[in-house]
C-alpha positions in Angstrom: 0.3 -0.1 0.2 3.2 2.2 0.1 2.7 2.6 -4.4 0.4 5.4 -5.8 0.4 2.3 -8.3 -2.5 0.8 -7.8 -6.6 0.7 -9.0 -10.2 0.0 -7.9 -11.0 -3.2 -8.4 -14.8 -2.2 -9.9 -16.2 -4.6 -12.6 -16.4 -8.2 -12.9 -13.4 -8.4 -15.5 -11.5 -6.4 -13.5 -11.3 -9.0 -10.1 -10.7 -11.9 -12.8 -8.0 -10.2 -14.5 -6.7 -9.7 -10.7 -6.9 -12.9 -9.5 -5.2 -14.2 -12.3 -2.2 -11.9 -11.8 -2.3 -13.2 -8.3 -2.4 -16.8 -8.8 0.4 -16.7 -11.2 2.6 -14.2 -8.7 1.8 -17.2 -6.6 2.4 -20.1 -8.9 6.0 -18.0 -9.3 6.6 -17.8 -5.7 6.2 -21.3 -5.5 8.8 -21.9 -8.1 11.0 -20.0 -6.2 10.7 -22.0 -2.9 11.2 -24.6 -4.5 14.5 -23.6 -6.3 16.2 -22.1 -3.2 15.8 -18.7 -4.8 15.6 -16.9 -1.6 18.6 -15.3 0.4 19.2 -17.8 3.0 21.5 -14.9 5.2 22.9 -13.5 6.7 19.6 -11.5 8.8 18.8 -7.9 8.1 16.7 -6.3 10.3 14.0 -3.0 9.1 11.7 -0.4 11.1 8.9 1.8 9.9 8.0 4.9 12.2 4.8 6.2 12.0 4.4 9.4 14.1 2.0 12.0 15.0 1.6 15.8 14.0 0.7 18.0 16.6 0.0 21.7 16.8 1.7 23.9 19.7 -1.6 23.9 21.2 -1.0 19.9 20.9 -4.0 19.0 18.5 -3.5 17.0 15.6 -1.9 19.1 12.8 -3.5 18.3 9.6 0.4 19.7 7.6 1.8 16.2 6.0 2.0 17.5 2.7 3.3 21.0 3.4 5.8 19.1 5.7 7.1 16.9 3.5 7.5 19.7 1.1 9.9 21.1 3.4 12.1 18.0 4.9 12.2 16.6 1.4 13.3 13.4 2.4 12.5 10.0 0.5 12.5 8.6 4.0 9.6 10.6 4.7 6.2 9.2 3.0 2.3 10.3 4.5 0.1 8.4 6.3 -3.4 7.5 6.0 -4.2 10.7 8.0 -2.4 14.1 7.3 -1.9 14.6 10.9 0.1 12.1 10.5 3.6 10.8 8.7 5.5 7.7 8.3 9.8 7.1 8.4 11.2 4.4 6.6 14.4 3.8 8.3 17.4 1.7 6.3 18.2 -2.1 6.8 20.7 -3.3 8.2 22.7 -6.3 9.1 22.1 -7.7 12.1 25.5 -7.9 14.2 27.1 -5.5 16.0 26.6 -2.3 16.6 23.2 -2.1 14.2 20.7 -1.0 17.4 22.8 1.4 17.8 23.1 2.7 14.4 19.2 2.3 14.4 18.7 4.2 17.3 20.9 7.3 16.0 19.7 7.4 12.8 16.2 7.6 14.1 16.6 10.6 16.0 18.3 12.4 13.6 15.4 11.9 11.1 13.2 13.1 14.1 15.4 15.9 14.9 15.4 16.7 11.0 11.5 16.3 10.6 11.1 18.5 14.7 13.2 21.6 12.7 11.0 21.3 10.3 7.6 21.4 12.1 8.4 24.1 13.7 9.1 26.2 11.0 4.9 25.6 10.7 4.6 25.9 14.5 3.6 22.2 14.7 6.0 19.1 16.4 6.2 15.6 15.2 5.4 13.3 18.5 5.5 9.5 19.3 2.4 7.7 21.0 0.2 4.7 19.6 -3.1 7.0 19.6 -2.6 11.0 20.0 -4.6 11.6 23.5 -5.9 15.3 21.9 -8.2 13.3 18.9 -11.8 14.0 18.9 -14.8 13.1 16.6 -14.2 16.2 13.8 -10.9 14.7 13.7 -12.7 12.0 12.0 -13.7 13.7 9.4 -12.6 12.6 5.9 -11.5 16.8 5.4 -7.9 14.9 7.5 -7.3 12.2 5.2 -4.1 12.4 3.2 -5.4 13.2 -0.9 -4.0 10.6 -2.6 -5.4 8.2 -4.7 -4.4 5.1 -3.1 -6.4 5.9 0.1 -9.6 7.0 -1.6 -9.7 3.5 -3.2 -8.7 1.3 -0.3 -11.3 3.9 1.4 -13.8 3.1 -1.5 -13.2 -0.7 -1.6 -13.3 -0.9 2.3 -16.8 1.2 2.4 -18.3 -1.4 -0.7 -16.6 -5.0 0.6 -18.7 -3.8 4.1 -22.1 -2.6 2.7 -22.7 -0.6 5.7 -21.3 1.5 8.4 -18.3 0.8 11.0 -20.1 0.3 14.3 -17.4 0.4 16.9 -17.7 -1.0 20.7 -14.4 -0.7 22.9 -14.9 -1.8 26.4 -12.2 -0.9 29.1 -12.5 1.0 32.6 -14.9 3.6 30.1 -16.4 2.3 27.0 -16.7 3.6 23.5 -19.6 2.8 21.1 -19.1 4.8 18.0 -20.5 4.2 14.1 -19.1 5.5 11.1 -19.6 5.2 7.6 -16.5 4.6 6.8 -13.3 3.3 8.1 -11.1 6.5 8.7 -10.9 6.1 11.8 -7.5 3.4 11.6 -5.6 6.8 10.9 -5.6 7.4 15.3 -2.7 4.2 15.6 0.6 5.0 15.1 2.9 2.0 15.1 6.5 1.2 15.3 7.1 -1.9 13.0 9.9 -3.7 13.3 10.9 -6.4 9.9 13.1 -9.4 10.5 14.8 -11.5 7.2 14.1 -15.1 7.6 15.2 -18.0 5.9 12.7 -19.8 3.9 13.7 -23.6 5.3 13.1 -21.6 9.1 10.0 -19.8 8.1 7.4 -22.0 9.6 9.0 -22.6 13.4 10.0 -18.8 12.8 6.4 -17.0 12.3 4.2 -19.6 14.9 7.2 -18.4 17.3 6.1 -15.1 16.5 2.6 -15.9 17.0 3.8 -17.1 20.6 5.6 -14.4 22.1 3.6 -11.3 20.1 1.5 -11.1 23.6 4.0 -11.3 26.2 5.5 -8.8 23.9 2.6 -6.5 23.7 2.1 -6.5 27.8 4.8 -5.0 27.6 5.6 -2.7 25.0 1.7 -1.7 25.4 1.2 2.7 25.0 -2.4 3.2 23.7 -5.0 3.4 26.8 -7.1 6.7 25.5 -9.0 7.4 22.6 -11.8 9.9 22.8 -10.9 10.7 26.2 -11.9 7.0 27.6 -9.8 4.7 29.3 -10.3 1.7 27.0 -7.6 -1.6 26.3 -3.7 -0.9 27.8 -3.2 -1.4 23.7 -6.4 0.2 22.0 -5.4 -0.1 18.7 -5.8 -3.6 18.7 -8.9 -3.9 19.0 -9.3 -0.2 17.1 -8.0 -1.4 14.1 -9.3 -4.9 13.9 -12.9 -3.3 14.2 -12.2 -0.4 11.2 -11.4 -2.5 8.6 -14.1 -5.6 9.7 -15.5 -6.0 6.9 -17.7 -9.4 7.6 -21.3 -9.4 7.5 -23.3 -9.5 11.1 -26.0 -11.4 9.7 -24.0 -14.2 8.4 -23.5 -15.3 12.2 -22.5 -19.0 11.1 -20.3 -17.8 9.2 -16.0 -18.1 11.4 -15.1 -15.4 8.2 -11.7 -13.9 8.8 -11.6 -10.3 9.2 -8.3 -8.5 7.6 -6.5 -7.6 10.6 -6.4 -10.3 12.1 -4.3 -12.8 14.2 -4.8 -15.7 12.2 -7.2 -18.9 11.9 -4.0 -21.4 12.6 -0.9 -22.5 13.4 1.0 -22.7 9.7 2.7 -26.5 9.0 4.3 -26.2 5.3 6.0 -22.7 4.0 4.9 -18.9 3.9 2.7 -20.1 1.2 0.3 -21.1 4.0 -0.1 -17.3 4.6 -0.4 -16.2 1.1 -3.0 -19.1 -0.1 -4.8 -18.0 2.8 -4.3 -14.4 2.0 -5.9 -15.5 -1.6 -8.4 -17.9 -0.5 -10.3 -16.0 2.4 -9.9 -12.2 1.2 -11.5 -10.2 -1.9 -9.2 -8.8 -3.8 -9.8 -5.0 -3.0 -6.6 -3.2 -4.6 -4.7 -4.4 -8.3 -1.1 -3.3 -9.3 -1.3 -0.7 -11.9 2.3 -2.1 -13.5 1.4 -5.5 -14.6 3.6 -8.3 -14.4 3.7 -12.1 -15.6 5.8 -13.0 -13.5 6.3 -16.9 -14.8 7.4 -15.5 -17.4 10.0 -13.0 -15.9 11.6 -16.5 -14.2 11.9 -18.5 -17.5 13.7 -14.8 -18.3 16.2 -15.7 -15.4 14.6 -12.4 -13.6 13.6 -12.2 -10.5 9.6 -11.2 -10.0 8.4 -8.6 -8.5 5.4 -10.6 -7.6 3.5 -7.0 -7.8 -0.7 -8.7 -7.5 0.7 -10.8 -4.4 2.0 -7.8 -2.9 -0.5 -5.5 -3.1 -2.9 -8.2 -2.0 -0.8 -9.3 0.9 -0.5 -5.1 1.4 -4.8 -4.9 2.1 -4.8 -7.6 4.6 -3.0 -6.4 8.3 -1.9 -9.1 10.3 -0.3 -8.7 13.6 2.3 -10.8 12.2 2.6 -10.4 8.6 4.9 -12.2 5.8 6.6 -9.7 3.4 8.3 -10.3 0.2 11.1 -8.3 -1.3 14.1 -8.0 -3.3 17.5 -6.5 -2.2 20.2 -6.5 -4.3 19.2 -8.6 -6.4 18.2 -11.2 -4.7 14.3 -11.9 -3.2 13.8 -12.7 0.8 11.2 -13.1 3.2 10.4 -11.1 6.2 8.1 -11.3 8.8 7.0 -8.1 10.0 5.7 -7.2 14.1 2.8 -4.7 13.8 1.6 -4.4 16.7 4.2 -3.1 18.2 2.5 0.9 18.9 4.7 4.3 17.7 6.8 5.7 21.6 6.8 6.5 24.7 10.8 7.7 23.6 13.1 6.5 21.1 15.1 4.8 24.0 12.3 2.3 24.4 11.0 1.5 20.9 14.6 0.4 20.4 14.7 -1.9 23.4 11.4 -2.5 22.0 12.8 -3.9 18.5 15.8 -5.3 20.4 13.6 -7.4 23.0 11.5 -9.2 19.9 15.0 -9.4 17.2 16.5 -11.3 20.0 13.7 -13.8 20.6 13.3 -14.1 17.4 16.6 -14.7 16.7 16.9 -16.8 19.7 14.4 -19.0 19.7 15.2 -22.8 21.6 14.9 -25.8 19.4 12.2 -26.5 22.1 9.7 -24.1 20.8 10.2 -25.8 17.0 6.7 -27.5 15.9 4.2 -25.1 18.3 0.6 -27.0 16.4 1.9 -29.8 18.5 2.8 -28.1 22.1 -0.1 -25.6 22.7 -4.0 -25.0 21.0 -3.6 -22.2 18.7 -6.7 -20.7 20.1 -5.4 -21.0 23.4 -2.5 -17.6 22.0 -5.2 -16.5 20.1 -6.4 -15.6 23.0 -3.5 -15.1 25.0 -2.7 -11.5 22.2 -6.3 -10.6 23.4 -6.1 -10.6 26.8 -2.1 -8.8 26.6 -4.2 -6.0 24.4 -6.4 -5.2 27.1 -4.7 -6.0 30.1 -1.3 -5.2 29.4 1.7 -6.9 31.8 -1.4 -8.1 34.7 -2.8 -10.5 32.4 -2.1 -14.2 32.8 -0.7 -16.6 29.6 -1.0 -19.8 28.6 1.9 -21.0 27.6 3.6 -24.8 26.2 4.3 -27.3 28.7 2.5 -25.3 31.2 -1.1 -26.7 32.9 -2.2 -23.4 34.1 -2.1 -19.5 33.4 0.8 -17.5 33.9 1.8 -13.8 34.9 3.4 -12.3 31.9 5.8 -10.4 33.9 6.9 -13.3 35.3 7.3 -15.2 31.8 8.9 -12.6 30.4 11.3 -12.0 32.8 12.3 -15.5 33.6 11.8 -17.1 30.3 11.9 -14.4 27.3 14.5 -12.0 28.2 17.1 -14.5 28.8 16.2 -15.8 25.4 16.6 -12.9 23.6 20.1 -12.5 25.1 21.4 -15.6 24.1 19.3 -14.9 20.7 21.2 -10.8 20.3 24.8 -12.7 21.2 24.3 -15.4 18.8 23.8 -12.5 16.3 26.9 -10.5 17.8 25.1 -7.5 18.9 27.3 -5.1 20.5 27.2 -6.9 24.7 26.5 -3.2 25.6 24.0 -2.5 23.2 22.2 -5.5 25.0 22.5 -4.8 28.7 21.6 -1.5 28.0 18.2 -2.6 26.0 17.6 -5.1 27.4 17.7 -3.6 31.2 14.8 -1.2 29.7 12.6 -4.2 29.2 13.4 -5.6 32.8 13.3 -2.3 34.3 9.5 -1.4 32.8 8.6 -4.6 33.8 10.1 -5.4 37.3 8.1 -1.1 38.0 5.0 -2.1 35.9 5.0 1.5 34.6 4.8 0.8 30.8 3.6 3.5 28.4 0.4 2.9 29.6 0.6 2.7 32.9 2.2 5.8 33.2 -0.3 7.8 30.7 -3.4 5.8 32.9 -1.9 6.8 36.1 -0.7 10.8 34.4 -5.1 11.6 32.6 -6.4 10.3 36.8 -4.0 12.9 38.6 -4.8 15.6 35.5 -8.1 15.3 35.5 -8.4 15.7 39.8 -6.3 19.5 38.9 -8.9 20.6 35.1 -11.6 19.2 32.8 -11.0 16.3 31.1 -10.0 18.3 27.9 -7.4 20.4 29.7 -6.3 17.2 31.3 -5.4 15.3 27.7 -4.0 18.9 26.4 -1.6 18.8 29.5 -1.0 15.2 28.7 0.1 15.5 25.4 2.4 18.4 25.8 3.8 15.9 29.0 4.8 13.5 26.2 6.8 15.6 24.1 8.7 17.1 26.6 9.7 13.4 27.9 10.4 12.1 24.9 12.6 15.7 24.1 14.5 14.7 26.9 14.7 11.0 26.1 14.6 9.1 29.8 12.7 5.4 29.4 9.1 6.0 30.0 9.7 3.2 33.0 12.2 6.5 34.3 9.6 9.6 33.7 7.1 11.8 36.8 3.8 12.1 36.7 2.6 15.6 34.8 0.7 18.4 36.7 -2.3 20.6 34.3 0.3 23.4 34.2 2.4 21.4 31.1 -0.3 22.1 29.3 0.7 25.7 28.7 -1.0 29.1 28.4 -4.6 30.0 28.4 -4.3 30.0 24.7 -2.9 26.5 24.5 -5.9 25.2 27.2 -8.5 27.0 26.3 -8.4 27.9 22.5 -11.7 26.4 21.1 -14.5 25.4 22.8 -13.7 21.3 22.7 -11.0 21.7 25.6 -13.0 22.7 27.9 -16.6 22.3 27.1 -19.1 19.7 29.1 -20.0 16.1 27.4 -21.2 14.2 30.4 -24.4 16.2 30.0 -28.6 16.2 31.5 -30.5 16.3 28.6 -34.3 15.7 28.4 -36.4 14.4 25.6 -39.5 16.7 24.2 -41.8 14.9 25.8 -40.3 14.7 28.9 -42.4 16.5 32.1 -41.4 20.1 32.8 -41.1 19.3 36.2 -38.4 16.5 35.4 -36.4 19.6 34.3 -37.0 21.0 37.4 -35.5 18.8 39.4 -32.8 18.2 37.1 -31.6 21.3 37.6 -32.3 22.0 41.5 -30.4 18.8 42.5 -27.2 19.2 40.0 -27.2 23.0 40.5 -27.4 24.2 36.8 -29.2 26.3 34.9 -29.7 24.8 31.0 -30.9 21.2 29.9 -30.7 21.0 26.4 -33.4 19.1 24.7 -32.6 16.3 22.2 -33.9 13.9 20.5 -33.5 10.3 20.7 -30.4 10.4 18.5 -29.0 13.3 19.6 -30.0 16.0 17.4 -30.7 19.4 19.3 -34.3 20.4 19.4 -34.0 23.2 22.1 -33.1 24.3 25.7 -34.7 24.9 28.8 -33.2 27.3 30.5 -34.1 28.8 33.8 -35.2 32.1 32.5 -37.6 29.0 30.7 -38.7 28.1 33.8 -39.2 31.6 35.6 -41.9 32.3 32.6 -43.3 28.9 32.9 -44.2 29.3 35.9 -45.6 32.9 35.8 -47.3 31.9 32.8 -48.9 29.0 33.7 -51.9 27.6 36.9 -51.0 25.1 39.3 -53.8 23.0 38.3 -52.0 23.0 34.6 -48.8 22.5 34.8 -48.8 18.6 34.7 -50.2 18.8 31.3 -47.1 20.8 29.9 -44.4 18.9 27.8 -41.2 20.6 27.7 -41.7 20.6 24.3 -44.1 23.1 25.0 -41.8 25.7 27.1 -38.7 25.2 25.1 -36.5 27.5 22.9 -35.7 27.1 20.1 -34.4 29.7 18.1 -30.1 28.7 19.4 -27.4 29.8 18.8 -25.0 26.7 18.5 -20.9 26.4 17.8 -19.1 23.5 17.3 -15.9 21.8 19.0 -13.4 24.0 16.4 -15.3 27.2 17.7 -12.5 29.2 19.4 -13.3 30.8 22.9 -12.7 34.2 21.3 -15.3 34.3 19.2 -17.9 31.7 22.1 -17.9 34.8 24.3 -18.7 37.8 21.8 -21.5 35.4 20.8 -22.6 35.6 24.3 -22.2 38.7 24.9 -23.9 39.4 21.3 -27.3 37.8 22.0 -27.2 38.0 25.5 -27.6 34.4 26.5 -26.0 32.3 29.2 -25.5 29.0 27.1 -23.9 27.4 24.3 -25.3 24.2 23.4 -22.1 22.8 21.1 -23.1 20.7 18.2 -21.1 18.2 15.8 -23.5 17.1 12.4 -26.2 18.3 13.8 -25.8 16.3 17.3 -25.5 17.8 20.8 -21.7 16.9 22.0 -21.4 19.2 25.0 -22.2 22.4 26.6 -20.5 25.3 27.6 -21.8 28.4 29.7 -21.5 31.7 31.1 -19.6 29.9 34.5 -17.3 28.1 32.2 -15.7 31.5 31.1 -15.4 32.9 34.6 -13.3 29.4 35.5 -10.9 30.6 32.6 -10.9 34.0 33.6 -10.4 33.0 37.1 -7.5 30.7 35.7 -6.3 33.5 33.2 -5.6 35.7 36.8 -3.6 33.7 38.1 -1.8 32.8 35.7 1.3 34.6 37.1 0.6 32.2 40.7 0.9 29.5 38.7 3.5 29.7 36.8 6.0 30.0 40.1 5.0 27.0 41.4 2.1 27.5 43.3 -1.3 24.9 42.4 -3.2 25.7 39.9 -6.9 26.7 40.8 -9.1 23.5 41.4 -12.5 23.4 38.7 -15.7 23.6 39.8 -16.9 19.9 39.8 -20.1 20.0 37.7 -21.1 18.8 34.6 -23.1 21.8 33.3 
């Protein structure tokens, strides 16, 4: 999917032609495997860094195209959303100072990107899901304007045949519905590649499937989505649901989703995976440049297998098989896709070293895993680790009970990784330095996800949810630049969100979203009780689907009690007295503009709507709180505790 040279499958003849090309590529790969044409080593490693772009107020910055024009480095490329970028790092021999080189290159490229972003008043940020992302950022106006993304979005929408539905539950619950799958752009990762010989591929791939759960438990960094505390690695659930094309009406069909952990252990060769792709997943895109792979082989060339790689690029296995050509020699790789971006460069490089060491050091006792552990248990491990992080318990070959993830990592996998890195000839100083990061992180329980949860809970006691998310994002950026691994980070203060322009620039940053609302048919007495018991002065009136219809204010109730005798009040519904001539704002309305609207119309509140649906409310009291905060700015900046926000829901 990194290439622009793809086209959408639209007709039956397109589909038939694309399928024939795919089958031809598969036959070519089978012959190449039989002839021993693939590179047997020495192994190479590689990585891809996805990242977020943020404005100076820490909201997403949709500037990727302008930023690429300033950077002018082919290693930098676009992502699905224009507030994300990807850096393709150079492949390296898996030996010696490979991780020192990887770390230096990553810092060098990030510094180059950060310097260019600063000229656009923006920053680069490494985090699995950007905390300040909100529903308006899921609009297609934030999609990178390239054909391949349009094609993919259209193909997924067509295949789904209806809206995409999301339900993710953790401490909080997030339920959403969208017409498209653009929400997958919330995810950013650090993808690591490991070259594997064809002969070792089956055992190595199955081993990668087994160790992915404890790896994720140790590396999780995406616990928040839209201000909700969900899974420790929410990316897993979000990505799977955003590309789930299965028809819910076919409940008896055990159809595999396009984002998948897999259906079973593989037993024969890498072709098990490529055949599964062809047999179980429809073709969405085809390459523009057609190739007769068998004819290329016949002439002594190395085919690029464009049809196979294009189709493989639209099926998102968490451990994905990859085909490539380096210096005229074809090779196979396993791409690990589950590790999130961040929290820091050293954390990411340590994560990569941990995984690559485990892959290279796989003990013989873990060969033929299909005889030693039921695949469904490995799959169960994967999702429980994504949900619970280091607190999860895992099934493990040879054991008749579940074992704590921390125990497996510290006692089994870290020693395996160390031996694997030593086997590859990695510098001893890098082995000790990087694996100690993993060891200390796991022993302390302070993953990136745990730090974010602890920080968010602390910050919400000092300000609103939106202020907390802003301060959290600012704190992540600051600590990333300092470079210490996440287990050494201190918790942030609300003041890290910055001055008022960063904390209160738009309505979204301080609006209340936990609302008391009424329906048009409710009795007025219900609204009276809502206001009295919750100390609020405004109650929005909405349809069941969230469409805003009107508002009941304290002034409305005064007029009601003055106009209706006691004996007639019980028959009056909310719809009879609600105010319908409303002044509303959107989440992105500037705070200064909102204040002007309040003064211009002499009103006490502004309902906040997004796509005609009520999403929040701001009132005069909110602006009083902001004013109090601004008046105390000098005191706050001199290390005095910030003013506590008044606790309420209006």
